[in-house]
C-alpha positions as CSV (number, residue, x, y, z in Angstrom):
1,M,41.7,149.0,112.6
2,I,41.6,149.8,108.9
3,I,44.9,151.8,109.0
4,M,46.7,148.9,110.7
5,L,45.3,146.5,108.1
6,K,46.8,148.6,105.3
7,L,50.1,148.8,107.2
8,R,50.3,145.1,108.2
9,K,52.8,144.3,105.4
10,Y,55.1,146.9,106.8
11,L,54.5,146.0,110.5
12,K,55.1,142.3,109.9
13,P,58.9,142.4,110.4
14,Y,58.3,144.1,113.8
15,V,56.0,141.5,115.3
16,F,58.5,140.6,118.0
17,W,59.0,144.2,119.0
18,L,55.2,144.8,119.0
19,I,54.7,141.9,121.3
20,L,57.5,143.1,123.5
21,A,56.0,146.6,123.6
22,F,52.6,145.2,124.5
23,I,54.1,143.2,127.4
24,L,56.0,146.3,128.6
25,L,52.8,148.4,128.3
26,F,50.9,145.7,130.3
27,G,53.7,146.0,133.0
28,Q,53.5,149.8,133.0
29,G,49.7,149.6,133.4
30,I,50.0,147.2,136.3
31,C,52.5,149.6,138.0
32,D,50.2,152.6,137.4
33,L,47.2,150.7,138.7
34,Y,49.0,149.3,141.7
35,L,50.1,152.7,143.0
36,P,46.6,153.9,144.3
37,N,46.4,150.7,146.5
38,L,49.7,151.5,148.0
39,M,48.7,155.1,148.6
40,S,45.5,153.8,150.3
41,D,47.6,151.6,152.5
42,I,49.7,154.6,153.6
43,V,46.6,156.6,154.6
44,N,44.6,153.8,156.1
45,V,47.3,151.7,157.7
46,G,50.4,153.9,158.0
47,I,48.6,157.1,159.2
48,S,45.2,156.1,160.5
49,N,46.3,152.8,162.1
50,Y,49.8,153.8,163.0
51,G,51.4,151.2,160.7
52,I,49.4,148.3,162.2
53,D,48.2,146.3,159.1
54,H,47.1,143.0,160.8
55,P,44.3,142.7,163.4
56,S,46.1,139.6,164.7
57,P,48.9,141.0,166.9
58,E,52.6,139.9,166.7
59,A,52.6,139.8,170.5
60,I,49.8,140.0,173.1
61,S,49.7,139.9,176.9
62,H,48.4,136.8,178.5
63,Q,45.6,138.7,180.2
64,A,44.5,140.4,176.8
65,M,44.6,137.0,175.1
66,E,42.4,135.5,177.8
67,T,40.0,138.4,177.5
68,L,39.7,138.2,173.7
69,T,39.3,134.4,173.6
70,E,36.1,134.9,175.7
71,F,34.7,136.5,172.6
72,M,35.7,133.7,170.2
73,S,34.1,130.4,169.5
74,A,35.8,127.4,171.1
75,K,37.1,126.3,167.8
76,N,38.6,129.7,166.9
77,S,40.1,130.0,170.4
78,D,41.9,126.7,170.0
79,E,43.1,127.6,166.5
80,V,44.5,131.0,167.7
81,K,46.4,129.5,170.6
82,K,48.0,126.9,168.2
83,E,49.5,129.8,166.2
84,Y,51.0,131.6,169.3
85,T,53.8,130.7,171.7
86,L,53.6,131.5,175.4
87,I,56.7,133.4,176.6
88,D,57.4,133.6,180.3
89,S,60.4,133.7,182.6
90,S,61.0,130.0,182.1
91,S,61.1,130.3,178.3
92,K,64.4,129.6,176.5
93,D,64.5,133.0,174.6
94,Y,63.1,135.0,177.5
95,D,66.1,137.5,177.5
96,K,65.8,138.2,173.8
97,Y,62.1,138.9,174.1
98,C,62.7,141.1,177.2
99,Q,64.8,143.4,175.0
100,Q,62.0,143.6,172.4
101,Y,59.0,143.8,174.8
102,S,59.5,145.8,178.0
103,Y,56.3,144.2,179.4
104,L,58.4,141.1,180.2
105,N,60.7,143.0,182.5
106,D,58.3,142.1,185.2
107,K,59.0,138.4,185.5
108,T,55.6,137.7,186.9
109,K,54.0,138.5,183.5
110,S,53.8,136.5,180.3
111,L,52.8,137.1,176.7
112,Y,51.9,135.3,173.6
113,V,54.1,135.7,170.5
114,L,53.0,134.8,167.0
115,K,54.9,131.9,165.4
116,K,57.1,133.0,162.5
117,N,56.1,130.1,160.3
118,T,52.4,130.6,160.5
119,T,50.6,130.2,157.2
120,N,47.1,131.1,158.4
121,R,47.5,134.8,159.0
122,E,44.4,135.9,157.1
123,K,42.1,133.6,159.1
124,L,43.7,134.8,162.3
125,D,43.0,138.4,161.2
126,D,39.3,137.6,160.7
127,I,39.1,135.8,164.1
128,F,40.7,138.7,166.0
129,S,38.7,141.3,164.1
130,Q,35.4,139.7,165.1
131,A,36.5,139.1,168.7
132,S,37.6,142.7,169.1
133,L,34.4,144.0,167.6
134,A,32.3,141.7,169.8
135,L,34.2,142.9,172.9
136,V,33.7,146.6,171.9
137,L,30.0,146.1,171.2
138,S,29.5,144.4,174.6
139,V,31.2,147.3,176.4
140,Q,29.1,149.8,174.5
141,D,25.9,148.1,175.5
142,M,27.1,148.0,179.1
143,A,27.8,151.7,179.0
144,K,24.3,152.3,177.6
145,T,22.8,150.3,180.4
146,M,24.7,152.1,183.0
147,N,23.9,155.5,181.5
148,K,20.5,155.8,179.9
149,N,21.3,159.2,178.4
150,S,24.4,157.9,176.5
151,S,24.1,158.3,172.8
152,D,25.1,155.7,170.3
153,V,28.8,155.7,169.6
154,N,30.0,155.4,165.9
155,L,32.2,152.3,165.6
156,L,34.7,154.0,163.3
157,Q,35.0,156.9,165.8
158,I,36.3,154.6,168.5
159,N,40.1,155.0,169.1
160,S,42.6,154.0,171.7
161,D,41.7,157.0,173.9
162,D,38.1,155.6,174.2
163,I,39.2,152.3,175.6
164,D,41.0,151.5,178.8
165,L,42.5,147.9,178.9
166,S,42.5,147.8,182.7
167,M,38.8,148.6,182.7
168,L,38.2,145.9,180.1
169,Y,40.0,143.4,182.2
170,Q,37.8,144.3,185.1
171,V,34.5,144.1,183.3
172,A,35.3,141.2,181.1
173,P,34.1,138.6,183.6
174,Y,30.7,140.2,183.7
175,L,30.4,140.0,179.9
176,K,31.0,136.2,179.5
177,D,27.3,135.3,179.8
178,T,26.3,137.6,176.9
179,A,29.5,137.1,174.7
180,R,27.7,134.6,172.4
181,S,25.2,137.1,171.1
182,Y,27.9,139.7,170.4
183,I,30.0,137.1,168.6
184,E,27.1,136.4,166.2
185,K,26.5,140.1,165.7
186,A,30.2,140.7,164.9
187,E,30.2,137.8,162.3
188,H,27.5,139.7,160.3
189,T,29.2,143.1,160.4
190,D,31.2,144.6,157.5
191,P,34.7,143.1,157.7
192,A,36.3,146.5,156.9
193,I,34.6,148.0,160.0
194,S,35.6,145.1,162.3
195,K,39.2,145.2,161.0
196,Q,39.4,148.9,161.7
197,I,38.2,148.4,165.3
198,A,40.6,145.5,165.7
199,N,43.5,147.6,164.5
200,A,42.8,150.3,167.0
201,F,42.5,147.6,169.7
202,V,45.9,146.1,168.6
203,R,47.5,149.5,169.1
204,L,46.5,149.3,172.8
205,I,47.9,145.8,173.0
206,Y,51.2,146.9,171.5
207,Q,51.4,149.8,174.0
208,E,50.8,147.4,176.8
209,V,53.6,145.0,175.8
210,G,56.0,148.0,175.4
211,L,56.3,148.1,171.6
212,D,57.4,151.4,170.1
213,I,54.3,152.5,168.1
214,S,55.9,155.6,166.5
215,R,58.8,153.5,165.2
216,L,56.3,150.9,163.9
217,Q,54.4,153.6,162.1
218,S,57.5,155.2,160.5
219,N,58.9,151.9,159.4
220,Y,55.6,150.9,157.7
221,I,55.3,154.3,155.9
222,L,59.0,154.1,154.8
223,Y,58.5,150.5,153.6
224,I,55.4,151.3,151.6
225,G,57.0,154.5,150.3
226,L,60.1,152.7,149.0
227,Y,57.8,150.1,147.6
228,M,55.9,152.9,145.7
229,I,59.2,154.3,144.4
230,G,60.2,150.9,143.2
231,V,56.9,150.4,141.4
232,T,57.2,153.9,139.9
233,L,60.7,153.2,138.6
234,L,59.5,150.0,137.0
235,G,56.7,152.0,135.3
236,V,59.2,154.6,134.2
237,I,61.6,152.1,132.7
238,S,58.7,150.3,130.9
239,S,57.5,153.6,129.5
240,I,61.0,154.6,128.3
241,L,61.5,151.1,126.6
242,V,58.1,151.4,125.0
243,S,58.9,154.8,123.6
244,L,62.2,153.5,122.2
245,I,60.5,150.5,120.6
246,A,57.7,152.6,119.3
247,S,60.2,155.0,117.7
248,R,62.1,152.1,116.2
249,I,59.0,150.5,114.7
250,S,57.5,153.8,113.4
251,S,60.8,155.0,111.9
252,G,61.5,151.6,110.3
253,T,58.0,151.4,108.9
254,S,58.1,154.9,107.5
255,R,61.5,154.2,106.0
256,R,60.2,151.1,104.2
257,I,57.0,153.0,103.0
258,R,59.2,155.8,101.6
259,Q,61.4,153.2,99.9
260,D,58.4,151.5,98.3
261,L,56.9,154.8,97.3
262,F,60.2,155.9,95.7
263,T,60.6,152.5,93.9
264,K,57.0,152.6,92.7
265,V,57.3,156.2,91.4
266,E,60.5,155.2,89.6
267,S,58.5,152.5,87.8
268,F,55.9,155.0,86.7
269,S,55.7,155.9,83.0
270,N,54.9,159.5,82.0
271,A,51.2,158.5,82.0
272,E,51.3,158.0,85.8
273,F,53.2,161.3,86.3
274,D,50.4,163.0,84.3
275,Q,47.9,161.4,86.7
276,F,49.8,162.4,89.9
277,S,51.3,165.8,90.0
278,T,54.9,166.2,91.1
279,A,53.8,168.3,94.0
280,S,51.3,165.7,95.2
281,L,53.9,162.9,94.9
282,I,56.4,165.0,97.0
283,T,53.7,165.5,99.7
284,R,52.7,161.8,99.7
285,T,56.4,160.8,100.1
286,T,57.1,163.3,102.9
287,N,54.1,164.7,104.8
288,D,51.8,161.7,104.4
289,V,54.4,159.3,105.5
290,T,55.2,161.5,108.5
291,Q,51.5,161.3,109.4
292,I,51.7,157.5,109.3
293,Q,54.9,157.5,111.4
294,N,53.3,159.7,114.1
295,F,50.2,157.5,114.0
296,I,52.2,154.3,114.6
297,N,54.3,155.8,117.3
298,M,51.3,157.2,119.2
299,S,49.2,154.1,118.6
300,I,51.8,151.9,120.3
301,R,52.2,154.3,123.2
302,M,48.6,155.3,123.7
303,I,46.0,153.3,121.8
304,C,47.4,150.0,123.2
305,Y,47.9,151.5,126.6
306,A,44.5,153.3,127.0
307,P,42.5,150.0,127.2
308,I,44.9,148.4,129.6
309,L,44.6,151.5,131.9
310,G,40.8,151.9,131.5
311,I,39.8,148.3,131.8
312,G,42.2,147.6,134.6
313,G,40.9,150.7,136.5
314,I,37.3,149.6,136.1
315,I,38.1,146.1,137.3
316,L,40.0,147.4,140.4
317,V,37.3,149.9,141.1
318,S,34.8,147.1,141.2
319,T,36.9,144.7,143.2
320,S,39.3,146.8,145.4
321,A,38.1,150.3,146.0
322,M,34.4,149.2,146.2
323,S,35.1,146.3,148.6
324,A,35.0,148.7,151.5
325,I,31.3,149.5,150.9
326,E,30.1,146.3,149.1
327,N,28.4,145.1,152.2
328,N,26.9,148.4,153.1
329,A,23.2,148.2,153.9
330,N,22.5,151.5,152.0
331,S,22.7,150.2,148.4
332,S,22.3,153.7,147.0
333,S,25.6,154.7,148.6
334,S,27.4,151.6,147.4
335,T,26.5,152.3,143.8
336,A,27.0,156.1,143.9
337,F,30.7,155.9,142.9
338,I,30.1,153.6,139.9
339,S,27.3,155.8,138.8
340,I,29.6,158.8,138.8
341,I,32.1,157.1,136.6
342,I,29.5,155.7,134.2
343,G,28.0,159.2,133.9
344,A,31.4,160.7,133.2
345,I,32.2,158.1,130.5
346,I,28.9,158.8,128.8
347,V,29.6,162.5,128.8
348,L,33.1,161.9,127.3
349,F,31.7,159.7,124.5
350,V,29.2,162.4,123.6
351,I,31.8,165.1,123.6
352,M,34.3,163.1,121.5
353,G,31.6,162.1,119.1
354,T,30.4,165.6,118.6
355,I,34.0,166.9,118.0
356,M,34.8,164.1,115.6
357,L,31.7,164.8,113.5
358,A,32.7,168.4,113.3
359,A,36.4,167.9,112.5
360,L,36.6,164.7,110.4
361,P,35.4,166.2,107.1
362,K,38.1,168.9,107.4
363,F,40.9,166.3,107.7
364,K,39.9,164.9,104.3
365,I,40.8,168.2,102.5
366,L,43.9,169.1,104.5
367,Q,46.3,167.0,102.5
368,K,44.8,168.3,99.2
369,L,45.4,171.9,100.4
370,I,49.0,171.0,101.2
371,D,49.4,169.6,97.7
372,K,48.1,172.8,96.3
373,L,50.4,174.9,98.4
374,N,53.4,172.7,97.4
375,L,52.4,173.1,93.8
376,I,52.3,176.9,93.9
377,T,55.5,177.1,95.9
378,R,57.3,174.8,93.4
379,E,56.0,176.8,90.4
380,H,57.0,180.1,92.1
381,L,60.6,178.9,92.8
382,S,61.2,177.2,89.5
383,G,59.7,180.1,87.5
384,I,61.1,183.0,89.5
385,L,62.9,184.5,86.5
386,V,59.7,184.5,84.4
387,I,57.7,186.0,87.3
388,R,60.3,188.8,87.7
389,A,60.5,189.3,83.9
390,F,56.8,190.0,83.7
391,G,56.6,191.8,87.0
392,S,54.0,189.4,88.3
393,E,55.3,189.2,91.9
394,K,52.0,190.7,93.2
395,H,49.9,188.2,91.3
396,E,52.0,185.3,92.6
397,E,51.8,186.7,96.2
398,E,48.0,186.7,95.9
399,R,48.0,183.1,94.6
400,F,50.2,182.0,97.5
401,D,48.3,184.0,100.0
402,K,45.0,182.4,98.9
403,A,46.4,178.8,99.1
404,N,48.1,179.6,102.4
405,N,45.0,181.2,103.9
406,D,42.8,178.3,102.8
407,L,45.2,175.8,104.5
408,T,45.5,178.1,107.6
409,K,41.7,178.4,108.0
410,V,41.2,174.6,107.8
411,N,44.1,174.0,110.2
412,L,42.8,176.6,112.6
413,F,39.3,175.1,112.6
414,V,40.7,171.6,113.2
415,N,43.1,172.7,115.9
416,R,40.5,174.9,117.7
417,V,38.1,172.0,117.8
418,M,40.7,169.6,119.0
419,T,42.1,171.9,121.6
420,F,38.6,172.2,123.0
421,L,38.7,168.4,123.6
422,I,41.4,168.3,126.3
423,P,40.1,171.2,128.5
424,V,36.6,169.8,128.4
425,M,37.8,166.3,129.4
426,T,40.0,167.9,132.2
427,F,36.9,169.7,133.4
428,V,34.9,166.4,133.5
429,M,37.8,164.8,135.3
430,N,37.8,167.5,138.0
431,C,34.0,167.3,138.4
432,V,34.3,163.6,138.9
433,S,36.8,164.2,141.7
434,I,34.5,166.7,143.4
435,F,31.5,164.4,143.2
436,I,33.5,161.5,144.6
437,V,34.7,163.6,147.6
438,W,31.1,164.9,148.1
439,V,29.5,161.4,148.1
440,G,32.4,159.8,149.9
441,S,32.2,162.3,152.7
442,Y,28.7,161.1,153.6
443,I,29.7,157.5,153.4
444,I,32.8,158.1,155.6
445,A,30.6,160.0,158.1
446,E,28.3,157.0,158.3
447,G,31.3,154.9,159.2
448,N,31.1,152.7,156.0
449,L,34.3,153.9,154.2
450,Q,37.9,154.8,155.1
451,I,39.6,157.9,153.8
452,G,42.3,156.0,152.0
453,D,39.8,153.9,150.1
454,M,38.1,157.0,148.9
455,M,41.4,158.5,147.8
456,A,42.2,155.3,145.9
457,F,38.9,155.4,144.2
458,I,39.6,159.0,143.1
459,Q,42.9,157.9,141.6
460,Y,41.3,154.9,139.8
461,S,38.6,157.2,138.4
462,M,41.3,159.6,137.1
463,L,43.1,156.7,135.5
464,I,39.9,155.6,133.8
465,I,39.3,159.1,132.5
466,M,42.9,159.5,131.5
467,S,42.5,156.5,129.3
468,F,39.7,158.3,127.5
469,L,41.9,161.4,127.3
470,M,44.5,159.3,125.5
471,I,41.9,158.0,123.1
472,G,40.7,161.6,122.6
473,A,44.2,162.6,121.7
474,M,44.5,159.8,119.2
475,F,41.3,161.1,117.5
476,I,43.4,164.1,116.5
477,I,45.9,161.8,114.7
478,I,43.7,159.0,113.3
479,P,41.7,161.0,110.7
480,R,44.8,162.6,109.1
481,A,46.6,159.3,109.3
482,S,43.7,157.6,107.6
483,V,43.6,160.1,104.8
484,S,47.4,159.9,104.4
485,A,47.2,156.1,104.3
486,N,44.6,156.2,101.6
487,R,46.8,158.6,99.5
488,I,49.9,156.4,100.0
489,A,47.9,153.3,99.1
490,E,46.6,155.0,96.0
491,V,50.2,155.5,94.7
492,L,51.3,152.0,95.7
493,A,48.2,150.4,94.1
494,T,48.7,152.2,90.8
495,E,50.0,149.8,88.2
496,P,52.4,151.4,85.7
497,S,51.0,151.5,82.2
498,V,54.4,150.5,80.9
499,K,55.3,147.2,82.4
500,D,57.9,144.6,81.6
501,P,56.6,141.4,80.0
502,E,56.4,138.2,82.1
503,N,58.6,136.3,79.7
504,P,60.8,139.1,78.2
505,K,63.1,138.8,75.2
506,S,66.6,140.3,75.4
507,L,68.6,142.3,73.0
508,P,72.2,141.2,72.5
509,N,75.1,143.3,74.0
510,V,75.7,144.8,70.6
511,I,72.9,145.5,68.2
512,D,72.5,147.2,64.7
513,G,70.0,149.8,66.0
514,K,67.5,149.6,63.2
515,I,64.3,151.3,64.4
516,C,61.0,150.6,62.7
517,F,57.6,152.3,63.3
518,D,54.8,150.1,62.0
519,N,51.5,152.0,61.7
520,V,51.9,153.5,65.2
521,S,49.1,155.5,66.8
522,F,49.1,157.1,70.3
523,R,46.6,158.8,72.5
524,Y,47.1,160.4,75.9
525,N,44.9,159.2,78.8
526,G,41.7,161.3,78.8
527,A,42.4,162.9,75.4
528,E,39.7,163.1,72.8
529,K,41.9,162.4,69.8
530,N,45.2,160.8,68.9
531,A,48.4,162.7,69.4
532,L,50.0,160.5,66.7
533,T,48.2,158.6,63.9
534,N,49.5,155.9,61.6
535,I,53.2,156.7,61.9
536,S,55.4,154.4,59.8
537,F,59.1,154.9,59.0
538,T,62.4,153.2,59.5
539,A,65.6,154.8,61.1
540,M,68.6,152.9,59.8
541,P,71.9,152.5,61.7
542,G,74.7,154.8,60.6
543,Q,72.1,157.3,59.3
544,T,70.6,160.4,60.8
545,T,66.8,160.6,60.9
546,A,65.4,164.0,61.6
547,I,61.9,165.0,62.7
548,I,60.6,168.5,62.2
549,G,57.2,170.2,62.4
550,S,55.2,173.0,64.0
551,T,54.8,173.2,67.7
552,G,52.4,170.6,69.0
553,S,52.7,168.4,66.0
554,G,53.8,165.4,68.1
555,K,57.6,165.4,67.6
556,S,58.6,164.8,71.3
557,T,55.7,162.4,71.7
558,L,57.0,160.3,68.9
559,V,60.6,160.0,70.3
560,N,59.3,159.4,73.8
561,L,57.7,156.2,72.5
562,I,61.1,154.6,71.6
563,P,62.4,154.3,75.2
564,R,58.9,153.4,76.3
565,F,58.2,156.5,78.3
566,Y,54.7,155.8,76.9
567,D,53.4,152.7,75.2
568,V,51.8,152.9,71.8
569,T,48.0,152.8,71.6
570,S,48.2,150.7,68.4
571,G,50.8,149.5,66.0
572,K,54.3,148.5,67.1
573,I,57.9,149.8,67.3
574,T,60.7,147.3,66.7
575,I,64.4,147.4,67.1
576,D,66.3,145.0,64.9
577,G,62.9,143.3,64.4
578,T,62.0,142.8,68.1
579,D,58.9,144.6,69.4
580,I,60.1,146.9,72.2
581,R,57.2,145.8,74.3
582,E,58.7,142.3,74.5
583,L,61.8,143.7,76.1
584,T,62.4,144.9,79.7
585,T,62.7,148.7,79.9
586,H,66.2,148.3,81.4
587,N,67.4,146.1,78.5
588,L,65.8,148.5,76.0
589,R,67.2,151.7,77.5
590,E,70.7,150.3,77.8
591,H,71.0,150.7,74.0
592,I,69.6,154.2,73.9
593,G,71.4,157.5,74.5
594,F,68.6,160.0,75.1
595,V,68.9,163.8,75.4
596,Q,65.6,165.4,76.4
597,Q,64.1,168.6,75.2
598,K,64.5,170.1,78.6
599,S,68.1,169.4,79.8
600,V,68.3,168.3,83.4
601,L,71.5,168.3,85.5
602,F,72.0,167.1,89.0
603,S,73.7,168.7,92.0
604,G,77.3,167.7,92.2
605,D,80.1,168.6,89.8
606,I,80.6,168.4,86.1
607,F,82.5,165.1,86.3
608,S,79.7,163.3,88.3
609,N,77.1,164.6,85.9
610,L,78.9,163.4,82.8
611,R,79.6,160.0,84.3
612,Y,75.9,159.6,85.0
613,G,75.5,157.9,81.7
614,K,78.3,155.5,82.5
615,V,79.4,155.4,86.1
616,D,82.7,153.6,85.4
617,A,83.7,155.9,82.6
618,A,87.4,156.7,82.6
619,V,88.7,160.3,82.6
620,D,89.7,160.1,79.0
621,E,86.2,158.9,78.0
622,V,84.7,161.8,79.8
623,K,87.0,164.3,78.1
624,Q,86.4,162.8,74.6
625,A,82.6,163.0,75.1
626,A,82.8,166.6,76.3
627,A,85.0,167.5,73.3
628,A,82.5,165.9,70.9
629,A,79.7,167.8,72.6
630,Q,81.6,171.1,72.2
631,A,81.7,171.4,76.0
632,S,85.4,171.0,76.8
633,S,86.1,174.7,75.9
634,F,84.0,176.2,78.6
635,I,84.7,173.4,81.1
636,E,88.5,173.9,80.9
637,E,88.1,177.6,81.4
638,K,86.7,177.1,84.9
639,P,89.2,177.1,87.8
640,D,88.2,173.5,88.9
641,Q,87.5,172.3,85.3
642,Y,85.7,169.0,85.5
643,H,85.3,169.2,89.2
644,S,83.5,172.6,89.0
645,P,80.3,172.5,91.1
646,I,76.9,172.2,89.4
647,A,74.0,173.7,91.3
648,Q,70.6,172.0,91.6
649,G,69.0,171.7,88.2
650,G,72.1,173.2,86.6
651,A,71.1,176.7,87.7
652,N,74.8,178.0,87.6
653,V,75.3,177.2,83.9
654,S,73.7,178.8,80.8
655,G,71.1,177.0,78.6
656,G,73.6,176.3,75.9
657,Q,76.2,174.9,78.3
658,K,73.5,172.8,80.0
659,Q,72.5,171.3,76.6
660,R,76.1,170.5,75.7
661,L,76.7,168.8,79.1
662,A,73.5,166.7,78.6
663,I,74.7,165.7,75.1
664,A,78.1,164.7,76.5
665,R,76.4,162.7,79.2
666,A,74.5,160.7,76.5
667,L,77.5,160.2,74.3
668,I,79.5,158.6,77.1
669,K,77.1,155.6,76.9
670,K,78.3,154.8,73.4
671,S,74.9,153.5,72.5
672,E,73.7,152.0,69.2
673,I,70.8,154.5,69.2
674,Y,70.9,158.2,69.9
675,I,67.9,160.4,70.3
676,F,68.2,164.2,70.5
677,D,64.9,165.8,71.3
678,D,65.4,169.5,70.2
679,S,68.7,169.4,72.1
680,F,70.4,172.0,69.9
681,S,67.9,174.8,70.3
682,A,70.0,176.8,72.7
683,L,73.2,176.6,70.6
684,D,74.5,179.2,68.3
685,F,74.8,178.3,64.6
686,K,78.6,178.0,64.8
687,T,78.5,175.6,67.8
688,D,75.5,173.7,66.2
689,A,77.5,173.0,63.0
690,A,80.7,172.0,64.9
691,L,78.7,169.7,67.1
692,R,77.0,168.0,64.2
693,D,80.4,167.4,62.5
694,A,81.9,166.0,65.7
695,L,78.9,163.7,66.2
696,K,79.4,162.0,62.9
697,K,83.0,161.1,63.8
698,Y,82.2,160.2,67.4
699,I,79.0,158.1,67.0
700,G,80.0,156.2,63.9
701,H,77.6,153.4,62.9
702,S,74.8,154.3,65.5
703,A,71.3,155.3,64.5
704,I,70.6,159.0,65.2
705,I,67.2,160.6,65.6
706,I,67.1,164.3,65.9
707,V,64.1,166.4,66.7
708,A,64.6,170.0,65.7
709,Q,62.9,173.3,65.1
710,R,65.6,174.8,62.9
711,I,66.1,173.5,59.4
712,N,69.8,174.4,59.6
713,T,70.2,171.6,62.2
714,I,68.7,168.9,60.1
715,M,69.2,169.9,56.5
716,Y,72.1,167.4,56.1
717,A,70.2,164.5,57.6
718,D,69.9,161.3,55.6
719,H,66.1,161.2,56.2
720,I,63.7,163.9,57.3
721,L,60.2,163.4,58.6
722,V,57.7,166.3,58.6
723,L,54.9,166.1,61.1
724,D,51.7,168.0,61.2
725,E,48.9,167.4,63.7
726,G,50.4,164.0,64.6
727,K,50.7,162.7,61.0
728,I,53.6,162.4,58.6
729,V,53.0,164.8,55.8
730,G,56.4,164.6,54.3
731,S,59.4,162.3,54.1
732,G,62.7,162.5,52.3
733,T,65.9,164.5,52.1
734,H,66.1,168.3,52.4
735,N,66.1,169.0,48.7
736,E,63.3,166.5,48.1
737,L,61.1,168.0,50.8
738,L,61.7,171.6,49.4
739,R,60.3,170.4,46.1
740,N,57.5,168.0,47.3
741,C,56.4,169.1,50.8
742,T,54.4,172.3,51.3
743,A,54.7,172.2,55.1
744,Y,58.5,171.8,55.0
745,R,58.9,174.5,52.3
746,E,56.8,177.0,54.5
747,I,59.0,176.3,57.5
748,A,62.2,176.8,55.3
749,I,60.8,180.0,53.9
750,S,59.8,181.4,57.3
751,Q,63.2,180.7,58.7
752,H,64.9,182.1,55.7
753,L,62.9,185.3,55.9
754,A,63.7,185.6,59.6
755,I,67.4,185.2,58.8
756,E,67.1,187.8,56.0
757,K,65.5,190.3,58.3
C-alpha cells in the first residue's frame, strides 16, 4: 500500500511487534473460524444424535455385532473384530463392565467393547456406517415387498423409533442372501447420510447395553460448550493483545512523525514559513498526524484481519460446510450456496466502488478546509483587540461561519455517504442469511444436508461478509490518511533554502564582530523584483550602525540576512572576513544577540524568559541585563518580581515592557554582535534615551546594528544608513546626512514638524 510505503521508515523499529500482531491476528482468525464447526457439532451430534459422534460404538451386544457383520465384507468384518474385545462372565474385568453396562447383569449375555488403544477409529466409523445403511436398506426393501402400498421412506427421517432391534434380529437371517447387493449400494451412498443413519442405529445399541443416553448427550454438549468457551477466550485474548500492540505501534509512529515534523520545521528558514502558512503547519503536525495514527491502528486491527477472516471463511465453506452436499446428485443444489456468496461479494464490490467514487474527491479538500478554519480562528484570536476596536465582530463572524459551513458541508456529505455503507452491507448480509435458509431448507428436505451444517454455512457466510464490512470501514479512513500522508511528506521532503555547508568553517569563541555587506542583493521567492539591491557597507565593532528609511524600504529584510533567516540572492555577507554561508547557523547565531521588530515572549515567568538567551545565567547576570534594558524598575514593582508569571505571547505586559524584556533577553548572551530591529518603537523618549546610554556601558566593544523609525533613537549613531526602495541612498553621521541626503532630511523635518505640533 502506498501509505505504508511512505511510512515504512517509521514502522521499521516495530517490525517485531508487527509480526507478533499478525501471528495473534492469525490465531484470532482461527478461533473465529473454528467456532461455527463446534456449533455445528452441538446441533448435529449433541442435539440430533444425542451426543453420539462415532458410528462405531464403544460397546455393542454380541447379537448386534453378529447382525451387522453380515452386512460387512469378510475383510471388514475381521478388521472390526480385531479392534473389539469380547466381554462375558468369564472375563477378568467382568464386574467393572457390569457397573457400566447393565446388559451384562444377565450372565448369559456378552458384548464387544472397543479397545482403548485403537488407532483406526475413522476406518471403523466408515465400516459401521456402510453396514448400518446396508441393513436399513434391506429392511426397507423387505417392508416394501411385504406391503405393496408402502411409500418410500426418507433415509434421514429414520430414527430409533422406526427400528426395533428384536425385529432386526429375527429377520436378519432372511437377509443374508441379498446382503451383498446392499453392501455395494451403501458404498456408493453419500457418507454423511450413512453416518447419520449409523448414529441413529448406535443409539439403539447403547440403549440395549444399558448406557445412559441422556447423560451421554449432556456430557457431549457440556464438553463442546466448554471447548467453545476456551476457543472464544483465546480469541478475546488475541484481540486484546492485538489492540495493545496496534496502539503501541500507532502511538509510537505518530510520536516519531511529530518529532520529525517539528525538527524539520525548526530547520526552515523564513522562506519556507512563507511557503507553508503557520495554520497549515499546525494542522499537519496535529490533525494530519492523528489521521495517520488512526490509519495505522485500524490497519493492524482490520486490514490485516479482514483477509484472514475472508479467505479462511471461503476455504472452510468449500471444504467443511460444503462437504455435506459435495456428493449430492443434484449439482444445482450443491452449488447454490457458493453462488449466493459470490453474488453477495459482487454486490458489495459494486456498492463500495460507487461510494468511494462519490466520496474520494471530497477527502482531498477536507484538510485544506481545516487549514482555512485554523487560519481564520488564529487570526481572530490573535487580532481580537483590533477586531473590537473597529467593531468588526459581525464581519469576523461571517468569515468564520463561511469557513465553518464549508467544512461542515463537506464533512456531512462524506459522513452521509459513509454511513450509507454499513446499513447497505448489513442488509446484504441479512439477505444472504435468508437465501441460505431458503435454499438449505429444500436440501434438508431432500435428506442431503443436516441442520447444523446449514447453520455453520450461515456463520461462515457472515464471517466472509464481515471481512468486507471491515474493508468498507477502512475505506472511510484510507482516503483521509492518504491525503494527510501526502501533506506530511510534503513538509518532510521540503529542503530548507538555508542549509549548513557540508564542510563548514567555524568562528572562534571570541570574535571582533566586523560585519561587511559586499554588493548584496535579495529577492523573495515569487517576487518580481529585488527587495534589496547592491547593498554594501561595513559595521565596525565598538560602533553603532543605524538603519532608517520609509516603511517597506527593506530595513528588516536587511538585518534578517545577518543571522541567515534568509540567504542572499547575490553578493555576500562576512563576519571578520568569513562568509556567513560557510558557517553553521548554530555557530553564526551564537555570536548574535537579536531583538526582533515584533517582541515575542513565552509562557512561564520573567526569570525563565530572560534566561532564554543564556540558560545557565546567574541571578546577578539576569538583574544586570534587566537594569541595562530599563526593565528592572517595573519588574521589581511586581509582587513576585522576577518570578512574576508571563502569559502566552506576553499578553499580560504592555508593549514597552515586552520590548524591554526582549532586549534584556538578548543582552544576557553578551554577544559580539547586537541587532535591534525597531526594538525601541514602543518606548517613551525618556526611557529610549536612558536605554541607549545604558547599552553603551553594558555592551562595550560589540558591534551594534539598530533599525529605527525615529531619528531621536539613532541620531548619535556612529554610522547611519538611509534605505529607499531597497537601495542605500545615504550614508554617514546625523549631521552629514542632514546636509547631504534629501530622504534623511525629509524624515527629520517630518518628525520635527510632528513634534512641533
